[in-house]
N, C-alpha and C positions, 0 to 999 in steps of 0.2 A: 470646413473646406468644401468647395463645390464639387459635385460629382458630374463630370462631363460625359455625355453620351458620345459614342464614336460618330464621326462625321457621316452624313448620309451620302447617297449616290451623287447628288448634285454637286456637293462640295468636293468629293473625291474626283469626279470627272473634271471639275474646274481646276483642281491641282494638276491633273494630268495635262489639261489644255495648256497651262503655262509651261509645264516641263517640256512638252514636245515642241512647243513654239521656240523655246530657248535652244533645244537640240537642233531643230531644223534650221533655225537662223544661224547658229554657229557653223553648221556644215556649209551653208551658203557663203558665209563670210570667208571661210578658209578657201573655198573654191574660187571665189571672185578675186581674192588676193593672189592666189596661185596663177590665175589667168593673166595677171598684170593689169586688170582694169581699174584696180584701186591700189594705192600704195599708202600704208598706214601701219602704225604699231597696233598689234591686235593680241588680246589676252583671252585665250579660249576658256570658257567656263564648263566645258564638257566634264561630266562626272559630278558636278555640283548643282544640278538643276533642281533637286528636291527642296533645298533649303529656302530660297526666296519664294518659290512657288507655294509652299505650305504656309510661310509667314504671310505673304501677300493675300492669301485666301482668308486670313483673319483680320485684315486691315480694311478700312474704308477709304473712299477716294480722298477724304480730307486728311488722312493720316500722312505723316512724313516718313521718308527714308533719306538717309545720307549713306552713300556708298563710296567705293574706292575705284581706282583705275582698272582693277580686275573685275569690276562689277556689272558687266553688260547683262548678265542673267538677272541681277537685282533690278535693273532698269526695265527689262522686258516684263518680268513678273509683276512689277508695279503698274505697268500699263503705258509706258512711253510708246507713242505710235511709231511703227517700224519705218514709215517714210521719213519722219523727222529724225529718227535715230540713224538710219543709213546715210542721210544727207549730212548729218553732223560728222559721222565717222569719215565720210568722204571729203570733208572740208568745204561743203557747198553752202551757199547763202541761204538755202531753204532749211538748213538744219536747226536743231533746237537752240543753238547759240550762234546762228548765222554763219556756221562753219569756222568760227574762231576759237572754239573750245577743243574740238576734236574728240577722239575716243576717251581721253583722260579727264574731260571736264564737261560731261553732258549734264545739263540742268533742264528740268521740265516741271515747273511748279504745278501745272494743270493736272498732272498725274501724281503729284506728291514727291517726285524725285527732286529734292531741293538742291543737292550738291553731289557731284562726283569729284573726288579729290585725288590728286596725284601725290599728296603728302602722307606718308605712312602714319597711321594713328589719328589723323585729323578728322575723320568722320565722327568721332565720339564727342569732342567738345562742341562741334557744330550741332550735333543732334541734341546735346544738352541745352544749347541756346534756343533751339526751336521748341523743345519741351518746356523750357522755362516761360517762353512767350505764351504758349498755350495755357500754361498753369496760371499766369498772371491775368490773362484775358478770360479765364474761366471756361475755356473751350475743351470739349472732351476728346482732344486729339492726342495721339501717341506718336512718338518719334522712334524710329528704329535705326540703329547705327550698325552697319555691316563692316567687318574688318577681318583680316587674316590672323593666323596664330602668331606670326612675327610681330604684329602690331601690339601684342600684349606685353612686349618688353620695352615699349616706348613710354616715356613719362606721361604722355597725354592719356594713355589708357588708365593709369592709376589716378591721375588727377580727375579725370572725368567720372570714374566710378565713385570716387570719394564725394565729389560735389553732388552728383546725382542722388546719392544716398542721404547726404545731409539735408538736401532740399526736397527729398521724395519726389523727384521729377518723373513725369510719365514717359520714361524712355526704356527701351529694351536694347541691350547690347548683344549682338549676334556675332559670335566668332565662328567663321567658317574655317575650321581647322582641317586643312588638306594635307597636313604633314610636312609641308615645306614652306620656309620663309624665303621666297625667291628660289635660291639654289641650295639653301641650307636645311638639312633634315632637322625635324623638330627637336630630337633629343640632343643635338649639338648646340642648341642655343637657348633652351628653356629648361628651367630647373624643376618645375613641378610636373607631375605625371599627367595632370589634367588642368586645363586653363580654368575650368569652373571652380577649382579649389581656391582661386584667388578672390572669389567673391566674399569669402568669410571675413576677410580683412576690412570689407566695406559694408558689413551688415546688410547684405542683400542675398536673395536666393541665387545659388549657382548650380546650374543643371548641365550635365553632359548627356547628349542624346545622339543616337544614330542619325546623322544628317542625310542618310540615303534611304531612310524609312519614312515615307510620306505621312503615314498615320501617326507615328510617334512624334515626328517633327511638328505636325499640325497640333497635336495635343499640347506639347510643351509651349509652342508659340501662342496658342489661344489662351492658355493660363497666364502667361507672362503679360500679354497685351491686355487682357481683362483686368489683371491686377494693377497695371499702370493706369488704365483708364479710370479705374475706381478710386484712385488716390493712394494705392498701396506702395507706390514707388517703383524703382528699377529692378530689373532682373538681368543676370548674365547667363546667356545660353551659349554653350560650346557645342557646335554641331560638327561631329566628326565625318569627314568625307575624303575624297581624293580627286586630284585633277588628272585627267587622262593625257594631257599634253604638257609641254614645257611651260615655264613661267610666262614666256612671251612667244608669239608665233615665230618659228625659225629656230627656237631653242631645242637642241637635240635631246634634252633631258638625260644626258649620260650620267648625271649625278643621282638619278633615281635607281632604286633596286628594281630591276626589270621583272623579277619574279613577283615582287609585291605589286607592281603596276599591273601585271597580267592578271593577278588574282582579283584586283579591284575592277578592272575592265570586264572581267567575266561576270561580275555582279552589277553591270550597268543598270542603274535604277530605272531608266526610262522604259526599256522593253520589258523589264520584270514587272513594273507597275501596270503597264499596258496589259500584259497577259493576265495578271491578277484581277484587274477590273473586269475583264471578259469572263474569266472563270467564276468570279463571285457574282456575276450577273448585274454588275453596276452599269455596264455598257455593252454594246455589241461590237463585233468586228466592223460591221458596216458603219456604225456611228463614229467610231474612232478613225476609220479610214477616211470618212468624209471630212472630219475635223482636220486631219493632217493634209488632205488635199487643199482645203481652204487656207491653211497656213502657207502652203507652198505658193498659192496664188497671191496671197498677201505679200509674201517675201519677194516674189517676182515683181510685183508692182512697186515695192519699196526700192529694189535695186534699180529698176528703170527710172524711177523718180530721181534717185540720187545721181545716177550717171548723166541724166539729161538736164540737171540743174546747173546753174552758173556758179562759178567761184565768187567769193566776196569781192566787191569793188575795192580798189586801193584806198578809197576814202574811209573804209571801215577801220583802217589802222588807227584813226584818231577818234573813233566812236566807242562808247561804252568803257572809256578809260577814266574820265573825270566826271564829277557831278555835273558840271556845265560843259557842254560839248566844245571842244577846241578844234576849229576847222581851219584849214589853210586858206 
């Protein structure tokens, strides 16, 4: 078994860079929607910043991810340009999918974000297909499938893990277990204590990790990604976390235990990790403040770009539908 050294300062600061970008971007999205400048369904990722930030720090630009409609943090962590992202969320022609996909269907192959899907559980079979293609072509690529705890009760979860194990596909299944499947508490709909226990049925490693601990999350992700890349097959990672807001923007989250929520919010991983980086001398206050200011400037530019961009022309209704374009 490989013995991994703890990540150095460069990697740790890079994980924080992704985390705070997700946090700052989320704060702006919620503010812009409240202002009425954009109208769209929005799924806040606050509280779950660590997971894709630590995973993406272990991935290369050629590696793939497939995520879900609650996965804006996954997209940002993997490198989707904010201008393209904001334009797509705003339904503008300059977006990643020309404004026709919207928040639930962002696709940006240049950064490795191959699919954002609105179908619960479907990120996994798609990731298998990408991993199989890489395997057949002899490419050292890894595919990561992100999904929530509710998706592990969908048939596609079981079918995907089984096939990935049979074919030893270079895929990593990352369950972001935030305790709720939409509005249903975990214990009300899932029979096992930990999602990772289900891996044993498919002869693959199953690991439960604190998804709000950047170092632990990075270690587990690195081991799984290296194993996949070296031909060892798939891994199921269950990253335990919590979402600070309701399932969708405007959801009052009355179904949540408010004491439990308050306890998680008090352990917000972004400011805690920031303080630790400074205390452990991995970065200075000035360095992180400059980073955050640069993020704000980037977000400012992205918002302005999206709001000043045109909506798709009506002709786009007939484009990207059939193999051969059908025009009026």
